[in-house]
C-alpha positions as CSV (number, residue, x, y, z in Angstrom):
1,V,0.1,0.2,0.1
2,P,1.7,3.2,-1.1
3,V,2.1,6.0,1.6
4,V,0.4,9.1,1.0
5,C,2.8,12.1,1.9
6,L,1.5,15.5,2.6
7,A,3.3,18.0,0.2
8,R,4.4,21.8,0.2
9,L,1.4,23.8,-0.8
10,G,2.3,26.1,-3.7
11,V,1.2,29.8,-3.1
12,P,-1.5,31.5,-5.8
13,A,0.3,34.2,-7.8
14,N,-0.5,37.9,-6.6
15,N,-3.1,39.8,-8.8
16,S,-0.4,41.6,-10.7
17,T,0.5,39.3,-13.3
18,G,2.3,40.0,-16.4
19,P,5.9,42.0,-16.6
20,E,6.1,45.8,-16.7
21,P,6.2,47.4,-19.9
22,N,9.7,47.1,-21.8
23,S,10.7,44.8,-19.0
24,Q,11.4,42.0,-21.2
25,F,10.6,39.1,-19.3
26,H,13.0,40.5,-16.6
27,P,11.7,39.1,-13.2
28,S,12.6,40.2,-9.9
29,P,14.3,37.6,-7.5
30,E,11.0,38.4,-5.3
31,D,8.9,37.5,-8.6
32,L,10.4,34.0,-9.0
33,L,9.6,32.8,-5.2
34,P,6.6,31.2,-4.4
35,G,4.1,33.4,-4.6
36,G,5.6,35.6,-6.8
37,R,4.0,37.0,-10.2
38,A,6.5,35.1,-12.1
39,R,5.7,31.7,-10.9
40,G,2.1,31.5,-12.3
41,A,1.4,31.1,-16.3
42,E,0.1,34.5,-16.8
43,Y,3.2,36.3,-16.1
44,W,4.6,34.6,-19.2
45,E,1.5,34.6,-21.4
46,N,3.5,36.3,-24.4
47,Y,7.1,34.6,-23.8
48,T,9.0,33.1,-26.7
49,V,12.3,31.9,-27.1
50,D,15.1,33.9,-28.9
51,E,16.1,31.1,-31.7
52,G,19.9,30.9,-31.4
53,N,20.4,33.4,-29.1
54,D,23.9,33.6,-28.5
55,S,25.8,36.5,-26.4
56,G,29.1,35.7,-27.7
57,S,30.5,35.3,-24.1
58,G,29.9,31.9,-23.9
59,Y,26.3,31.9,-22.4
60,Y,22.9,32.1,-23.4
61,H,19.5,33.9,-22.4
62,N,16.2,32.8,-23.8
63,P,17.5,29.9,-26.3
64,S,15.7,27.7,-28.1
65,I,14.8,23.9,-26.9
66,Q,16.7,22.8,-29.8
67,K,19.8,24.7,-28.6
68,L,19.3,23.4,-25.2
69,T,18.7,19.9,-26.1
70,S,22.0,20.3,-28.5
71,I,23.7,21.3,-25.1
72,M,22.6,19.0,-22.9
73,R,23.7,16.2,-25.3
74,G,26.9,17.7,-25.7
75,M,27.5,17.7,-21.8
76,G,26.6,13.9,-21.6
77,Y,23.2,14.0,-19.9
78,D,19.7,12.8,-20.7
79,N,17.2,15.3,-19.3
80,L,16.5,18.6,-19.4
81,A,14.5,20.7,-16.6
82,T,14.0,24.2,-15.6
83,S,14.6,25.2,-12.1
84,T,13.6,27.8,-9.5
85,R,14.3,28.0,-5.6
86,Y,12.2,28.4,-2.6
87,G,14.2,28.0,0.5
88,D,14.5,25.0,3.3
89,T,11.6,23.6,4.8
90,C,11.1,22.0,8.2
91,C,8.3,19.8,6.9
92,A,8.8,19.0,3.2
93,S,6.1,16.3,1.2
94,C,8.1,13.4,1.5
95,G,7.5,12.4,5.3
96,S,7.4,15.6,6.6
97,V,11.5,15.7,6.2
98,N,13.5,18.6,7.0
99,T,15.0,19.4,3.6
100,A,18.5,20.9,5.3
101,E,18.8,18.1,7.6
102,L,18.4,15.5,4.8
103,V,21.4,16.3,2.9
104,K,23.4,17.8,6.0
105,G,27.0,16.3,5.3
106,T,26.4,14.3,2.1
107,G,27.1,17.0,-0.8
108,F,23.7,16.7,-2.1
109,Y,20.9,19.6,-2.9
110,A,17.4,19.3,-1.8
111,V,14.8,19.9,-4.2
112,A,10.9,19.6,-5.1
113,A,10.1,17.9,-8.4
114,A,7.3,18.9,-10.2
115,E,3.9,17.3,-9.9
116,S,3.9,15.6,-12.8
117,M,7.5,13.7,-12.3
118,Q,5.4,12.1,-9.3
119,A,3.2,8.9,-8.9
120,N,-0.1,10.2,-7.4
121,G,0.9,13.7,-8.0
122,I,-2.1,14.2,-10.4
123,G,-4.4,17.1,-8.8
124,D,-3.2,19.7,-6.5
125,G,0.0,18.3,-5.5
126,H,-0.5,16.6,-1.9
127,Y,1.1,13.3,-2.8
128,C,4.1,12.2,-3.5
129,T,5.1,8.3,-3.0
130,S,7.3,7.3,-5.8
131,S,8.6,8.2,-9.1
132,G,6.0,8.8,-11.8
133,P,6.1,7.2,-15.2
134,S,8.8,8.0,-17.8
135,K,7.2,8.9,-20.8
136,G,6.7,11.9,-23.2
137,G,9.5,13.7,-22.1
138,T,8.9,13.8,-18.6
139,T,11.0,11.7,-16.5
140,G,9.8,10.3,-12.9
141,M,11.5,11.3,-9.8
142,G,9.9,10.6,-6.9
143,C,10.4,10.9,-3.1
144,L,14.0,10.1,-2.2
145,S,15.1,9.9,-6.0
146,C,18.7,11.0,-7.1
147,A,20.1,12.6,-9.9
148,R,23.5,14.1,-10.8
149,G,23.7,16.9,-13.3
150,K,25.1,20.6,-14.5
151,F,23.3,24.0,-14.8
152,L,23.7,24.8,-18.3
153,K,24.8,28.6,-19.0
154,A,21.4,29.4,-19.9
155,H,18.2,30.8,-18.7
156,P,14.9,31.5,-20.1
157,F,15.1,35.4,-19.3
158,S,15.8,37.9,-21.8
159,Y,18.7,40.0,-19.7
160,P,22.3,38.2,-19.6
161,L,23.3,35.9,-17.1
162,W,24.6,37.5,-13.6
163,A,27.5,34.9,-13.1
164,Q,30.1,34.2,-15.7
165,P,30.8,31.4,-18.0
166,Q,34.0,30.4,-15.9
167,D,32.2,30.3,-12.8
168,A,32.0,27.0,-10.3
169,I,28.3,27.1,-10.8
170,F,28.6,25.9,-14.1
171,E,31.6,23.9,-13.6
172,K,30.6,21.4,-10.8
173,E,28.4,18.3,-11.1
174,L,25.7,19.0,-8.5
175,K,23.7,15.8,-6.9
176,I,20.4,16.3,-5.9
177,V,17.4,14.3,-3.9
178,V,13.8,14.7,-4.5
179,A,12.3,15.9,-1.1
180,D,9.3,17.6,-1.8
181,T,6.5,18.4,-4.6
182,C,6.5,21.7,-6.8
183,P,2.5,21.3,-7.4
184,H,1.6,22.8,-10.5
185,Q,-1.3,25.0,-8.4
186,G,0.5,28.4,-7.6
187,N,3.6,27.4,-10.1
188,E,1.4,27.3,-13.2
189,G,4.7,28.8,-15.2
190,W,7.1,26.2,-14.4
191,C,5.8,22.6,-13.1
192,P,3.8,20.7,-14.9
193,R,0.5,18.9,-13.8
194,R,0.5,15.9,-15.8
195,T,3.1,13.3,-17.4
196,G,4.2,14.6,-20.7
197,Q,3.2,18.0,-20.3
198,G,5.6,20.7,-21.0
199,N,5.5,24.3,-18.8
200,K,5.5,27.5,-20.0
201,F,9.1,27.2,-21.6
202,G,8.1,24.0,-23.3
203,I,9.9,21.7,-20.7
204,K,8.9,18.8,-19.4
205,N,11.0,18.5,-16.0
206,H,11.5,21.1,-13.3
207,F,13.4,21.5,-10.0
208,D,12.6,23.9,-6.9
209,F,15.9,24.0,-5.5
210,T,15.5,24.4,-1.5
211,N,19.1,25.9,-1.5
212,P,21.0,26.5,-4.7
213,P,24.6,27.1,-5.1
214,A,26.0,30.8,-5.2
215,K,25.2,32.6,-8.4
216,Y,22.2,31.0,-8.8
217,D,19.8,32.6,-11.5
218,N,17.1,30.3,-12.9
219,Y,19.5,28.3,-15.0
220,Y,18.7,25.2,-16.8
221,F,19.6,21.9,-15.4
222,A,21.1,19.0,-17.6
223,W,20.9,16.0,-15.7
224,T,20.6,12.0,-15.5
225,K,18.7,10.0,-13.0
226,M,20.8,7.7,-10.8
227,E,20.8,5.5,-7.8
228,C,21.0,7.0,-4.5
229,P,24.1,6.0,-2.2
230,W,22.3,5.7,0.7
């Protein structure tokens, strides 16, 4: 009998929806936190990718999925995800685990996987028992699933990256463990509801990092599922 776990609930986006005129999808850090306007789908209503956008400085902003997939494959990983951050919590969906304590001393980063990546995650995101089916471009990542990967030198926004291409955040391979759920409700722009669905950026996997590395800026994440070491 599967265990039912209470998940972190998404906070609905506030009443201010789209970006300000001429902001060119340049959300503030506050916009991207849970409850921020850039978490919802309406903010990204007129979003389009800039095909082949290359700054000439070794990084990409607002690139096409084709470009991202090419970069991912060149790095040797199987999957692509968008990413956000939300901060550590005492009571994550995977058995009310403390996310900071879960990864303390392990070198892993705790993440919430999109509702669509978890079995029994259909609905409002209350359930995260095991990995959902890996099909239609979605890779199942249930409670305590692990993966390894790297941040791409790319994000979905129209402004240049804050970090420099040679910074450590792009060079170090990260190991992540799923401790929570990123529900579709309140995160409609990023976290798909069902297997095979894409988010507003056309990506079908998403990780919400509790405490990402320094110089983090919602970078795309190339990754491969792995066995956990415990």
